[in-house]
C-alpha positions as CSV (number, residue, x, y, z in Angstrom):
1,M,87.7,44.5,187.0
2,L,87.9,46.4,183.8
3,S,87.8,44.8,180.4
4,C,90.7,45.4,178.1
5,K,88.5,47.5,175.9
6,K,87.6,49.8,178.8
7,A,91.2,49.9,179.9
8,T,92.4,51.0,176.5
9,E,89.7,53.6,176.4
10,L,90.9,55.0,179.8
11,I,94.5,55.0,178.5
12,E,93.5,57.1,175.5
13,K,91.2,59.3,177.7
14,R,94.1,60.0,180.1
15,S,96.2,61.4,177.2
16,L,93.4,64.0,176.7
17,I,91.9,64.8,180.1
18,R,92.5,63.9,183.8
19,L,91.0,60.6,185.0
20,S,88.9,60.4,188.1
21,F,90.4,58.8,191.2
22,R,88.3,55.7,190.6
23,E,89.3,55.4,187.0
24,K,93.0,55.7,187.9
25,V,92.7,52.9,190.5
26,Q,90.8,50.7,188.1
27,L,93.3,51.2,185.3
28,R,96.3,50.6,187.6
29,L,94.7,47.4,188.9
30,H,93.9,46.2,185.4
31,K,97.4,46.9,184.1
32,S,99.0,45.1,187.1
33,M,97.4,41.9,185.8
34,C,97.3,42.5,182.0
35,D,100.6,42.6,180.0
36,A,98.7,43.4,176.8
37,C,97.2,46.6,178.1
38,T,100.6,47.6,179.6
39,A,102.2,47.1,176.2
40,Y,99.3,49.0,174.5
41,E,100.0,51.9,176.8
42,K,103.7,52.0,176.0
43,Q,103.0,51.8,172.3
44,S,100.3,54.5,172.5
45,K,102.7,56.8,174.3
46,K,105.4,56.2,171.7
47,I,103.1,56.8,168.8
48,D,101.8,60.1,170.5
49,E,105.5,61.2,171.0
50,L,106.4,60.4,167.4
51,L,103.4,62.2,166.0
52,H,104.0,65.2,168.3
53,N,107.6,65.5,167.2
54,H,106.7,65.2,163.6
55,I,103.9,67.8,163.8
56,H,106.0,70.2,165.8
57,D,109.1,69.9,163.7
58,T,110.5,73.5,163.4
59,D,111.9,72.8,160.0
60,M,108.6,71.5,158.4
61,E,109.3,73.2,155.0
62,H,112.3,71.0,154.6
63,T,110.7,67.8,155.8
64,T,110.2,65.1,153.2
65,I,106.7,63.6,152.9
66,L,107.1,59.9,153.5
67,K,105.0,57.3,151.9
68,N,102.6,55.5,154.2
69,E,104.5,52.3,154.2
70,T,107.8,54.0,155.1
71,L,106.1,55.9,157.9
72,K,104.4,52.7,159.1
73,E,107.8,50.9,159.1
74,Q,109.5,53.7,161.1
75,I,106.7,53.7,163.7
76,I,106.9,49.9,164.1
77,N,110.7,50.0,164.4
78,N,110.4,52.6,167.2
79,L,107.9,50.6,169.3
80,P,109.2,48.9,172.4
81,N,109.4,45.1,172.2
82,S,106.9,43.6,174.6
C-alpha cells in the first residue's frame, strides 16, 4: 500500500507524464481507501485548471494584477468542499 506522500507524488506526476500500469493500480487502490488523497487530487486539478485559465487568458493586457491574499481567497473559494 502506498503512503499518502507517495500517492500525492503520483497525483502530481500524472499531471505531467503518463503513469505506469503499476503506478495507476497502486494510486487507484490507495485513493479507494483514502479520502484525504482523493480530496487532494480534486483540489490539485482545480488549482491547475485555475492557473491554466489565468495564464492563457486571451485578454492578459487588461487583466488586473491581484494581491496575493485576494488570489489566495479566490482559489480557496473555488475548491470543492470535501
